[in-house]
C-alpha positions in Angstrom: -5.1 -14.3 2.4 -5.2 -16.6 5.5 -2.6 -16.0 8.1 -0.5 -18.7 9.2 2.6 -20.9 9.1 3.4 -24.0 7.3 6.0 -26.5 7.5 6.4 -29.1 4.6 8.8 -32.2 4.6 8.3 -35.0 2.1 9.7 -38.4 1.2 10.4 -39.9 5.0 9.9 -43.1 3.2 9.4 -44.9 6.6 10.2 -48.5 5.9 11.2 -51.5 7.9 14.0 -50.6 10.4 15.5 -47.2 11.2 17.5 -46.8 7.9 20.8 -45.0 7.6 19.4 -41.7 9.0 17.3 -42.4 12.1 14.4 -40.7 11.7 12.3 -41.8 14.6 15.1 -39.7 16.4 15.2 -36.7 14.1 11.6 -35.9 13.3 10.3 -35.7 17.0 13.3 -33.2 17.9 12.3 -31.1 14.6 8.9 -31.0 15.7 9.1 -29.9 19.0 12.1 -27.5 18.2 10.3 -25.8 15.4 6.5 -26.2 15.2 6.3 -26.8 18.8 7.8 -23.1 19.5 5.9 -21.3 16.7 3.9 -18.5 17.8 1.8 -18.5 14.7 -2.2 -18.4 15.3 -2.4 -21.2 12.9 0.3 -23.9 12.6 0.3 -26.6 9.9 2.7 -29.5 9.0 2.3 -31.0 5.4 3.5 -34.6 4.7 3.9 -34.2 1.3 4.0 -37.7 0.0 5.8 -40.8 0.2 5.6 -40.6 3.9 5.3 -44.6 4.3 6.8 -47.0 1.7 3.7 -48.8 0.9 4.8 -49.1 -2.5 1.9 -47.4 -4.2 -1.2 -48.9 -5.8 0.6 -52.3 -6.0 -1.4 -55.7 -6.4 -2.3 -56.3 -2.9 -5.5 -56.7 -1.0 -6.7 -53.9 1.0 -6.1 -56.2 3.8 -2.3 -56.4 3.1 -2.3 -52.6 2.9 -3.7 -52.2 6.5 -1.2 -55.0 7.8 1.6 -53.1 6.1 0.6 -49.6 7.5 -0.1 -51.1 11.0 3.7 -52.9 11.0 5.2 -49.7 9.6 3.6 -47.3 12.2 4.6 -50.0 15.1 8.2 -50.2 13.7 8.1 -46.1 13.7 6.4 -45.6 17.1 8.3 -42.5 18.0 7.4 -40.9 14.8 3.8 -41.8 15.3 3.8 -40.4 18.9 5.3 -37.0 17.7 2.8 -36.5 14.7 -0.1 -37.2 17.1 1.3 -34.7 19.9 1.5 -32.2 17.1 -2.1 -32.6 16.3 -3.2 -32.5 20.0 -1.2 -29.3 20.5 -3.4 -27.5 17.7 -1.1 -28.2 14.9 -3.0 -29.0 11.5 -1.7 -32.2 10.0 -2.0 -32.5 6.1 -1.2 -35.9 4.6 -0.7 -35.9 0.9 -0.4 -39.2 -1.1 2.8 -40.1 -3.1 3.5 -42.6 -5.5 4.6 -45.0 -2.7 1.7 -44.4 -0.3 -1.1 -43.0 -2.2 -3.3 -46.1 -0.4 -2.8 -43.7 2.8 -5.4 -41.3 1.4 -8.2 -43.9 0.7 -11.1 -43.3 3.3 -10.4 -46.7 5.2 -6.6 -46.4 5.1 -7.0 -42.8 6.4 -9.4 -43.7 9.1 -6.7 -46.7 10.2 -4.0 -44.2 10.1 -5.9 -41.9 12.3 -6.4 -44.7 14.7 -3.0 -45.8 14.8 -2.1 -42.0 15.9 -4.3 -42.6 18.8 -6.7 -39.7 17.5 -10.7 -40.0 17.5 -12.1 -40.7 14.1 -12.6 -37.8 12.0 -10.2 -35.7 13.9 -10.4 -31.9 12.3 -6.7 -31.4 12.6 -6.0 -34.3 10.4 -6.6 -34.1 6.7 -5.9 -36.3 3.7 -5.3 -35.3 0.0 -4.3 -37.6 -2.6 -3.1 -35.0 -4.8 -3.1 -31.2 -4.2 -2.9 -29.1 -1.0 -3.8 -25.2 -1.7 -4.0 -22.2 0.2 -5.4 -19.5 -1.8 -2.8 -16.7 -2.6 0.0 -18.5 -0.5 1.0 -21.8 -1.7 0.3 -24.7 -3.9 2.0 -28.1 -3.3 1.7 -31.7 -4.6 4.1 -34.4 -4.2 5.0 -34.3 -7.9 4.6 -38.0 -9.1 1.7 -36.7 -11.4 4.3 -35.0 -13.6 6.6 -38.2 -13.9 6.0 -40.6 -16.8 6.7 -43.9 -14.7 4.6 -42.6 -11.5 1.7 -40.7 -13.0 -1.8 -41.8 -12.1 -4.4 -40.1 -14.4 -7.3 -40.6 -12.3 -5.4 -40.2 -8.8 -8.8 -38.9 -7.3 -10.6 -42.1 -7.7 -8.7 -43.2 -4.4 -11.3 -41.1 -2.6 -13.9 -43.3 -3.9 -15.1 -46.0 -1.4 -15.1 -49.5 -2.2 -17.1 -50.2 -5.6 -16.1 -47.2 -7.4 -15.9 -47.7 -11.1 -12.3 -47.4 -11.4 -9.2 -48.3 -9.5 -6.1 -46.5 -9.8 -3.6 -48.3 -12.4 -2.3 -51.1 -11.0 0.8 -50.9 -10.6 1.9 -47.8 -12.5 5.2 -48.0 -14.6 7.4 -46.9 -11.8 6.3 -49.9 -9.7 6.4 -52.4 -13.0 10.0 -51.2 -14.0 11.5 -51.9 -10.4 9.4 -55.0 -9.9 7.0 -54.0 -7.0 3.7 -55.6 -6.7 4.3 -58.3 -9.1 5.3 -62.1 -8.7 9.1 -62.8 -9.3 7.8 -65.1 -11.8 6.5 -62.4 -14.4 8.9 -61.4 -16.9 9.6 -57.3 -16.9 8.2 -57.0 -20.4 5.0 -58.4 -19.3 5.0 -56.1 -16.2 5.6 -53.0 -18.4 3.0 -54.0 -21.1 0.4 -54.5 -18.3 1.0 -51.3 -16.7 1.1 -49.5 -20.2 -2.4 -51.0 -21.0 -3.6 -49.7 -17.4 -2.2 -46.1 -17.9 -3.6 -45.6 -21.3 -7.1 -46.8 -20.0 -6.9 -44.4 -17.0 -5.8 -41.4 -19.2 -8.7 -42.0 -21.4 -11.1 -42.3 -18.2 -9.5 -39.1 -17.0 -11.5 -37.3 -19.7 -14.6 -38.8 -18.9 -17.8 -36.9 -17.3 -17.3 -39.1 -14.4 -13.8 -38.0 -13.6 -14.8 -34.7 -14.6 -16.9 -34.6 -11.6 -14.3 -35.7 -9.3 -12.2 -32.6 -10.4 -14.8 -30.5 -9.8 -15.7 -31.4 -6.2 -12.0 -31.3 -5.5 -11.6 -27.9 -7.0 -14.3 -26.6 -4.9 -12.4 -28.0 -1.8 -9.1 -26.6 -3.0 -10.6 -23.1 -3.7 -10.3 -23.1 -7.3 -12.6 -23.3 -10.3 -13.2 -26.5 -12.1 -11.7 -25.5 -15.2 -8.6 -24.4 -13.3 -8.0 -27.7 -11.7 -8.5 -29.4 -15.1 -5.9 -27.3 -16.8 -3.4 -28.1 -13.9 -4.5 -31.8 -14.4 -3.5 -31.6 -18.2 0.0 -30.0 -17.6 1.3 -33.4 -17.8 0.1 -36.1 -19.7 0.7 -39.9 -20.3 2.3 -41.0 -23.7 3.3 -44.3 -24.7 6.4 -43.3 -26.5 7.8 -41.2 -23.7 6.8 -43.6 -21.1 8.6 -46.6 -22.7 11.8 -44.6 -23.2 11.9 -43.6 -19.6 11.1 -47.2 -18.4 14.0 -48.4 -20.7 16.2 -45.5 -19.5 15.3 -46.6 -15.9 15.9 -50.2 -16.2 19.4 -49.4 -17.7 20.3 -47.1 -14.9 19.1 -49.4 -12.4 21.6 -52.2 -13.8 24.4 -49.7 -13.9 23.7 -48.1 -10.5 23.2 -44.6 -12.2 21.1 -41.9 -10.3 19.5 -39.0 -12.4 18.3 -36.4 -9.7 15.9 -35.1 -12.7 14.8 -31.3 -12.9 11.2 -31.8 -14.6 9.2 -30.3 -11.8 10.4 -26.8 -11.8 9.0 -26.1 -15.4 5.8 -27.7 -14.6 5.4 -25.5 -11.4 6.0 -22.7 -13.8 3.1 -23.9 -16.2 0.9 -24.2 -13.0 1.7 -20.9 -11.9 0.6 -19.5 -15.2 -2.6 -21.2 -15.1 -3.4 -20.1 -11.6 -2.5 -16.6 -12.5 -5.0 -16.7 -15.7 -7.6 -17.6 -13.3 -7.0 -14.9 -10.7 -5.6 -17.0 -8.1 -1.6 -17.3 -8.2 0.2 -18.5 -5.3 3.4 -17.3 -3.8 5.1 -20.5 -3.6 4.9 -23.9 -5.3 6.1 -26.8 -3.3 6.9 -30.4 -4.6 8.8 -33.2 -3.4 9.3 -36.4 -5.4 12.5 -36.2 -6.9 14.6 -36.2 -3.7 16.2 -33.1 -4.7 16.1 -30.2 -2.4 16.0 -26.9 -4.2 14.7 -23.4 -4.5 14.3 -21.7 -7.7 12.8 -18.2 -9.0 10.1 -19.0 -11.4 10.8 -17.3 -15.0 8.7 -14.4 -15.5 7.4 -14.6 -12.1 9.6 -12.6 -9.5 6.7 -12.9 -6.8 6.7 -16.7 -7.1 9.1 -19.4 -6.3 9.5 -23.2 -6.6 10.6 -25.0 -3.6 11.4 -28.9 -3.7 11.5 -30.4 -0.1 14.0 -33.3 -1.2 14.0 -36.2 1.3 14.5 -37.2 4.9 15.5 -40.7 3.6 18.8 -42.0 2.6 18.5 -41.6 -1.2 19.6 -38.0 -1.5 20.1 -36.8 -5.0 21.6 -33.4 -6.4 24.2 -31.3 -5.0 22.6 -29.4 -2.1 24.1 -29.4 1.4 22.1 -32.5 2.6 24.0 -34.8 0.1 27.1 -34.1 1.9 25.9 -34.1 5.4 23.5 -36.7 6.4 22.6 -34.7 9.6 20.9 -31.9 7.6 17.1 -32.5 6.6 15.4 -30.1 4.3 11.9 -28.6 4.7 10.1 -25.5 3.2 8.6 -23.0 5.6 5.6 -20.8 4.3 4.6 -17.7 6.6 1.4 -16.0 5.7 0.7 -12.5 7.2 -1.2 -9.2 6.4 2.1 -7.9 5.3 2.6 -10.8 2.5 3.9 -14.1 2.1 7.5 -15.5 2.9 8.6 -18.9 1.6 11.9 -20.5 1.5 13.6 -23.7 1.9 15.7 -24.6 5.1 17.9 -27.1 6.2 17.6 -28.3 9.9 20.5 -30.0 11.5 19.9 -33.1 13.9 22.6 -32.7 16.7 22.2 -36.4 17.7 
């Protein structure tokens, strides 16, 4: 078990302008006051997806993605400077892709992000993952969109392939189609949804191919898992046309009515993943997710030594009934500490005094 201290935040949703909660003021102070004062021999910060609003794998050119990332990095210069300072001070920075910024983990875009941080290419303190971060015996973390009917990307690991790979990601996924992202305004919503359905079904079929199984095996080796274990994790949530259509219709109606449903679908998925890792002899003490903007901590059923943590959001779209929904100065994060005595993992709320 690797000793260390990991801080996990997700769903910053850095977009144009400061937003209702000025993250460019809050995040640098958070990083200096918590991670900067840690005495752990190994310190890590995990950005668990949707750091930027790149709008996911939408229909825009790679040049367009690069231009948008450059513009957002410039708009949030204090945050970029704070992240770079962390890395320079010895903090490992793990950048995980979410449904809004999966392009960030593509090799070319990751190289651009590294450059925008002012760090040398291939810096060892900066790592990118399109799906999972795993510390054997300590924690398992992913953004969570892989378990969401509207935002699942069956062949998510293909984002690591260079230009010319045999399969691109679904473009765009149902979540983007139902929200209108990445499509010309003249395209009717029914055609957007139909196009995304065809793409999702094709990629679900590709996910069982020998080509993608090879990608899974390579990823598993990097994560310290067996290929069989990661394949089982990938199968926890599968794409289905009927459930996807129902979810899409519900989302469209709720958008028009202004209804927000926080959703509680990730905790059962965490429990399923825990059972898989336990069968393969590598159970984690904590299972960390983001995506649904609902900060929470739950004990996993039949697993007294494991906990489900959701890091909520640092953006304005807070859901659920936790403290950060009532106080916009509270920002959720997970802290996981591993020592020879064991693992301590919990959800915290940091208060910005500004």
